[in-house]
N, C-alpha and C positions, 0 to 999 in steps of 0.2 A: 613466724615465714615474713613480717615485715621487715627484718633484715638480712635479707635473703640477697637484696639487689642493690645496685649501686647507687642509683634515685631512690629516695624514700619510698617505700611501698604504702606509707600511711599518706603521703603527697598524692601519688596514683590514685588512692581510694576517695580520697577528699576531692578531688578536682573532677574524677568521674561522678562521684554523689553529686556534686555541685552542679554539672551540668542535667542529671537525671531529675534531680530536682525542681530544677527550672523547666524541663519538658513535662514534667509532672503536673507542676503549678499552670502551668500555660493550659494544659489539655483539661485538667480537671477542671479551671473555671471554665472554658468556655462549654463541658458538656453540663455543667450544673446551674449555668447561667439561661441555658438553652432547654431543656429539658424539662418533664414535669416530676412533679418531687415526687411520683412511687419511682423513678428512677432509684431513688437512695435505695431501695428496696431490694437492689440488684443481689444476684446470687454470686456470693464473693468466696474465692478458696485462696488458698498458700498452700504453696508445694515448695520444700527444699530441696535440695539433693547435695551431695560431695561424692569427688571421684577424685581417687589417688591411683597414679600410675608412674610405674619405673621402666625406663629405656635405656637402650644402648644406641650411639649412634655415631659410627664409622668417620663421618665427614660432616661436623656441625656447620660449620661453616659453608657449607656445600661450594667449595671450592678447590683450584686445579693448582694452586699456588700454595697455601697454607689448608694444609689437612689436620684437622683436630677430631680425635675421637673421644668420647667421654659417655659417663654415665648420668642420666638427667632423672631427678625427682620430679613429678610434677604433684598437686593439689588444686583442685578446682570447687571451691563450695558455688553453689547456686540457689537462685530464689526465682519463684515463677508466682506473680500475682494476675488473677482474673476477676473480672465482675464484668456478669453479663446480665441482660434484660432480654425481654423480645425484642428490641429493636438497636440494642448499645453492647456495644462489644469493647472491653477496655483490658488491656493486658498488658505486662511488665517485666520482662524478661533479662535477669542481671546475672553474669558470669563473672569471678574472679579466679586469675590463673596463676600461681606462684611456680616459679621453675627455681630448682639447684642446682648447680655442676658440680661435680664431684670433683676434677680435677682441674678445673676455669671457672673459678670462683668470679670470675670478671662478667662474666656471660648469663651470672644469674639475676632476675627479673623479676616483675610481676605485671601480668598483662590483663585488661577487664573489658567485657561485651556487655554495651548494654543495650536494649532496644525498649520503645514503649510503643503502643499501637492502639488508637482510640476510632473504631467505625460504628456509623449513627446512621439510620434507614430513616429519615425525615416524612417520606411519604411509601406508597410501594412503587413510586416510579425512581425519588432521587435517594440516594446516598452519597457519603462523605467519608474521606477515610486519611487520618493523620498519621505518620509514622516519624517517628524520631530516634535517633542512635548516637550513641558516644563510643568510642574504642581508642583502647590504648594495645597497640599489636607492636609484632616487629617485621621491619618492611620483606625482609627475605623470606620467611615463610609462607607470607600471606601472597607476595607474589608468584612464589614458586606454584602455591594452590589455583591464583586466579588463574595466570597464564604459563607458569612453567619456566618464567624469567629468572635467572640467578642473579643477584645482586648483592650488593653491603647489607649487613645485617645491623640496621640502627631501631630505635627508637620512633613511633610516628603515635600523633594523636589525631581521629578522626570523628569528626561530630557534623549533625546535621539535619535536613527533614525533608518529608516529602508528602503533602498535601496533594488529593485529587478527589474528584467529584464524579460519579456515572449518573447521567442523567437518561430514563427509557422514555424515547419519544413516542415508540408505541410498543406491543407487544411483541414485535422479532428487531426492531432498529432500537441500538442505544449506542450513548456519545459517552468517553470517558477524556477527561482533562484533568493536565496534575502536570507536577514540577516540584523543583526545591534547590535547594545549595546545598552543599558538603563543601568543606575544609578540611585540609590535611596538613599538619603542623609537624616538621621535624626538627625538633630541639637540639638535636646535635649534629645537623647536617649529615650528610654533604648535598642532601637533596634540596631541591628548592618548595619552599612550600606552595600549595597546591590551592587554590579558590575555582569553584567550579560549580554549575548551577545547569538544569537540562529543565525542559518546558516536553511535554509531550500530548498528542491527541490520537484517539484508537475509537474511530467509530465502527461498529460491529454490526452485525446481520446472523439474527438464529435462525437458520434454517428450519431447524427442528429442537425438540428438547435436547437432543445431543450434538448437535453439528452446528458450528458459527463460524463465520468469513467476516473478516476485520483488516484493516489497512493500519498499522501502527506506524505514526510520523512523531520525527524525535527530533528538537536542537541540544545540541552539547556543547557548554562554552567552558574551558577549560584555562585558567590565567595561572601560570607558572612565574611567581615570585622573582624577578628580575632575570628571566630567561625567555620563555615563551609563549605565543598563546595559541591554543589549537580547537577551533570552532569546526563543529561537523554537524552535517544536516542528514539524516537517512528518512526514507520511508520503507514498509515492509508489507507485501500483502502476506497474511495467513489463514491457514485454517485449522482449527481446533476439533477435536470430537472425544468427548468425554464417554469414557467406556464402561465407567460406575463412579459410585461417589469419589474412590480415591485414583483411580485409572484413568490417563486421557493419554493423549496424543495430538502432539501441533507441528506443523508442519509450514516453514515462512522463507520469503523470498525478495530482495529488494537492491537498492542501489542505496550508495552512500558517498556524499562529497565532504572533504577534509580541507581548510584553510590553515596552514601554520605561517605565524609569524614571530621571528625571531632575530636577533642581531646580534652581528658579526664584529670583532675587533680588527681593526686594520690600523697601519701604521704607515704615516708620513716623516722624509725626513728633509729639518730647515736649517740653512746655514747660515749663523748670524755672519752679514758682512764685516761687524765692526772687529769682533773676535776671531773670527774663522772658526770657532765652535761647530760641530754638528750635535744638534736637537734632535728628537725624537718623538713625535706627537703622535698619541693614540687617538684614533679616530673611531666612534661607532657607527654603524651602518646597518641601518634597519631592511629584513629582508622578508619576502613571504614568497611563500610557495601554495598550491594547491594538487591535490590527485583524488582521484575516485575511484570504486572498484565494486563488484556486487557483495552482498550480504546473504545469508540464508541462515537457518536455525530450523533444528529438530530436537523433538522431545518425546519420548514415549514412557510412562511409568506405568505398569501392568503386573497383576497375580495370572500368571500363566497356569498355575493349579495352586492348592490349597498349602503346598510348602516352597513352589518356586516361585520369584518373582523378579525384575530385572527394573532398572531405571537407565534409561540410555539417553545422551544429547550430542549433539554436535552443531557446528555450526563455524561461521567467518563473519568479524564484528571488526572495529574499530575499537582498540585500547588506549586510553590515557598512562603511560608509564609512569613510574616512579622519576626516571631520566628526562623526563621533560621532553617527550619523543613524540611524535605522531606514529603509532604500530597497527599493523593488521595482524590480526588474530585468527586462526585456524584451529578447532578443537576438536575431538572426539573422547567421549569418555562414558564408561557405563560401568555398572554396579550389579552384580548376578549375587542374589541372595537364594540360601537354601536351608530350611529349616528341617532338621532330620527328627527332633524330637519335639516334644512341648519345651522344652527347656534349654536343649541345645539347638544354635544355627551356626551358619558359616557363609562369609560375604566375601566376594573379589572383587576389587575395583582396578580396573584400566582405564588409563588415559595417554594422550598423545596430545600435543600442542606445539605448536609452531607461530613463531612470530617473526614479522617481517618489518622492519624498521625503517621510516622515511627521516633523510636528514643528515647534517653532518654528524661523522664519528658514529655512527648507525650500525646495529649489532644484528643477527638472525637467530634465533635459537629453536634448535626441536627437542624436544624434552618427551621423555616416555617414563611411566609410573605404573609399577605393578605392586597391588597392595590385597595379600590376603588378611582374615582374621577370622577366630572362632569364638563366639559368645555363650556363655552358659550360665543360664537363670538359677543361684544357688536357691532364692525365695521369692517372692512377688515383688521383693521391694531391694534385693542385693543382686548384683551380676557382677561375673570374672568373665576381661576377654583377653585374648592374647594373640600378637600379631605380629606381621613384619612388614617392609615397605624397600622396594629395589627402585631408584631410581637415576634414569642416564641422561644426559642432557650435553648434545654437539652445539656450543657456540662458535659460529662463523663473524669474527671479528676483525677489521680490517687494521694489520694486513694479517694476522695470525687465527688461526682455527685452535677450541680449545675443546676437549672430552673431562665432561665431570660424572662421577658416580658417587652414588650413597647408598648404605644400606641401614635400615631402623630395626630395630625387634622390640618390644615393650610388653607388659603385662600391666593390665588395668583393672581397677576394684570401684564398682560403683554403689552407691547407697539413695535411694529414693525415698523418701518420709511418705509415708499416706498422706492423703490430702488433710491438710491440717486449716485452723481457724476458718473454715466454710459456715457461712450461717446459714446454709439450706441442706 
């Protein structure tokens, strides 16, 4: 698998392993330095798994200009580590995906997703959380998944962390403060590297054990290298109801304001009085603009019966795109699941995303996806899935508009090892 991609898979693995070791070292040092020695006797477990998939894709690059169809083979080994005490949770999740294209070997690649989490309750009123991540992915699929926006297929490295603390001022009033940086690097271009960070404040009031009202205030700063800077302040009032241990309902609404700073290149003409030659002199001019708008979010996850469950989400938010533009994203997404028997279940995912860009050279997108699949658990550790996906996008770019369509069909086989290396 390491020989499949244009860049060395071993290089990707080492880079991801290096960041993950760094995150683990920092988290582990802080944990052991502050916790009693009884924490060493945590309940540790190790769960590996592996997934193999074959797929047909009739428009791999999701393009209206260069349509490429191909058969793709993917293999994804993963490992999940968890340690838990009465006050502390420490977990690591790591996946590596190798992709092999039958007819277009130049698209072969290896991606990786790594996450680390450390939570600790210092006392009944105060808890802290640290989340770290390192991801190597492809911009095309990730942008389509996040916002329904097609673009160029380029490798991207993302890494960062988020630290937060939650303090209960009383039995009903709590305050959460957090934030952290994230870095996006595009080694092959043409997108601008992104350095971003955010700070958020979330005071919440528990009306009763099931109902909570809160105010989420957020500041986001996105600095695109040699391109633009986008700063967004938002505030949203929300209501949450916990229907059960796994089911919940959230409804919120508020307002955001965004400042965008960017540079344009103007040209002035200069005539040399001695030679009479005309010289063109480029001049960089800094510009800024601001815009605001209402934001909202809705989430519902519920088991309606023992067999039927749904996950639904809708909202409007500000989105920092890879094109270094300020973008409004409005979305509606739903997943319907039905369990036919103890081993066979089906699912249908629907999504609609529309984006509205601000700034020069902007483009708007309307994207629809329909994705059904069927799952069959052959045993407690082996599962087979088969499904398809249809995606349609209308891109309104100045001065032309385009329609893009894509169909995918796949067959998936996964194996989950029983809990290994557990000390309890």
